[in-house]
N, C-alpha and C positions, 0 to 999 in steps of 0.2 A: 760268650760266642763262638760258633763250630767252626773252626779253620775253615779254609776255603775247600784244601786237599778232600774233607770229609764230606762237604756240600752237594757237591757234583763235580764230573770229568771236566777239566779246565776250559775244554772248547764250548760244555754249555755253561757253566758257570759264567765265564764271561761275555755276558749276552752285549749286544749294543749297547744297552745301558751301563752295563757296568762298565764297560770298555769306556764311553764318553766320559762316565766320573771318576775313574783310576786317572784315565790322562788330564782332566779339569781338577787335580787333586794337588794342591800346593805342595802341602807337605808329604805326602808321596815322592813328587817330582823331585824334593831335596832329599830324602832317606834314599830313594835310588840313585841318586846322584855321586851321592855322598859313598855307599856302597860301592859303587863301581869304580868311584878314586882309589879305593883302598886295592879294592881287585886290581886296576892297573898299576898299582904301587907294587904290589905280589907279583908281576907277570915280569917285574926287573928287567923290560925290553930296553934293546941299546938305544943312547942317548941320543936326538935329532936322524933316525934311520926311521923311514914310516914303515911300518907294517901292516898286513892284512889280517885282520880279527875278527874268529866269529864270536857271535854272541847269542848263545845259546838259550832261547826262552825270552826273547828281547823285548815282548812287550810291545808297547807303545814307544818305545827307544829312549826311556829315561836314561838309560844306561849309558847308550853310546855317545852321549854329550861329551863325558871323560875324553871318549877316545879319540872323538874329532876333534878336541880341543888338543889335544896333544899331536896332533898331523897324522895321526895313524886312520886307515881305511877298515870300514868292516861291512861285512854282514850279519845280517839277524835271520834266526828262524823261530817261530812261536807256532804255536798247534791254534792259537784261536785267531782267526781269518778278521774279526773282529778288532781285538787289540791290535793285529797289524795296518787294519787299513786306519785306526789310529794315531798311526804313528806315521803314513802315509799323509795323513788329512794335515799331520800339525809337524811338517817338514823343521827341521833342526836349526837349519841355515838356508836364507832367499835362495831362490833357487835350486835347492838340494831334494832329492826324491832319494830316503831311502832304500837300500836295497836287501829289500825283505823277504823271505820265503816262507811260505805257509807249511808246517810239516812238526810230524810227532817228534819229540826226543826220543822216546820208548821203541821209533824204528830206525834210528841211525840216524845219517846224513847224507845228501843225495850232492856232494859236491868229489872231484875229482881228488888223487890220492896227493898229500901233502901240500894241500890249497893255503889253509891258515899258518901263519906264525905263530898264533897264541888264541886261547881261548878265553871268554869270563860268562859267567853265568850269576844271573841274581836273582835269587828269590825264587828257583825254578825247577832245580832236579831232585826236591824231597817229591814232586807230584808224583815222582816213578814210582815211592814205596808202596801208594795206595794203589788197589783195586780200584778204579773209578768204573771199570764197565765190565760188565758179563765178559769171561776169558782175559780179563787183565792178569799176566801174573811177572807180579813187580820184579822178582829178581832175573826172568828172562828180558824183561824191558830193559832194566839197571845194565844188561849183559849188553844190549844191541845196542845200547848207548855210549858203552864205553869202547865195542868195537870198532859202533863207527867213528867216534870221536877220535880213535888214534890213525885210521885210515884218512883222516883227513888233517891230521895234522902235522908240522915238518919236524924229523926226529928231533928229538932233544926238547919242543917247545913245551912251554908252561900253560896249564889250564888254571884258572883259579874257580872255582863252586863256591859260591857263598851261599849258604844254607839254614833251612829252620827244621829241622829234621825234628819230627813230633815226638820222639820217642829214641833212649839210645840204641837200638836193636836197626832203626830206621840209617842211621850214621853206619854204624856197623856193616849193614847192607850194603851201604855204597861204595865204601872202604874195599869190602871183598871184593868186589865188581870189580873196580876199578885195578886192583892189584892182579885179579886172576888177569888181567889184558897188559900186562908187564908196567906201566904207571908207576914210578916211586914218586914220592912225597910225602906231605906230612899235613898236621890241622894245626891249623894258627887261630888262637881265641883272643879276639878282642874283648876287653874288659870282662873279663873269668867272673869277678867279684859280682856283678850285678846281673840278675838272671832276665831284666829289663832292658838292658843296653848293650848286653853278651852276644856277640857277633861272632859266628864260626863262619871260616875259610877253609875249604880244605885245596891243599897246593901241589898240584901234579905234573910231575914231567913224563912226556911220551917217551918209550921205546923207540929202539930203533926196530924198523919191519924187518923182519925176515925176506927173502926172496921171493919166497912162493907167498908170501900175503900182497904182493904190488900184483895187480892184475896185468896179463901180457900186450904188447901193444896192437893197435891197430894193424894189421897187415895193409903196407902199403899195395895201391889199385896195379894189377897185372903184377902180382906177386901172389905166388902161392905159402 
């Protein structure tokens, strides 16, 4: 069976029907929840302190359940409007409307500098390694992703990227793009002895931003 990344661009692959099937798949829900629980553990956030977290490539919101259960707030982004509509229609708590934004990871993030205390991404970033559309440049898209990620994270915040890279070269591309933006960290592999069960988590620490990288404040009215 062909990998989704090789089938079509994510926004095309996740049609309304595919998004609905994904959202109603109990096995997928369990898997994504377990992956997110592990990612949250690797974020190593202070106990009892609510954090604002970014869920990059949030899909239908399965990965947000552990974040909410732990008392954290989250904002999700995804390139597929169909997946986000499924997330809104199946709110994970009574009265809760997920805070989600339709956006492309390969374009960066439309948030203020230093907005988030951490970030998780479950089964999403490997899509950036593929040229799904004419004009796509995987290396440029990965660069934009990490430039944007560095900007929206608090200095020293952790990011946990759970990945399914198709080949070792893709993992190297992701690693190199992160290092080029000053991230530090390493790769954690769960169940390394099993090709079927093996899970990869790239755990990164955001660098301090240089003053030149922080946008200037908007002048107050009446000031020059």
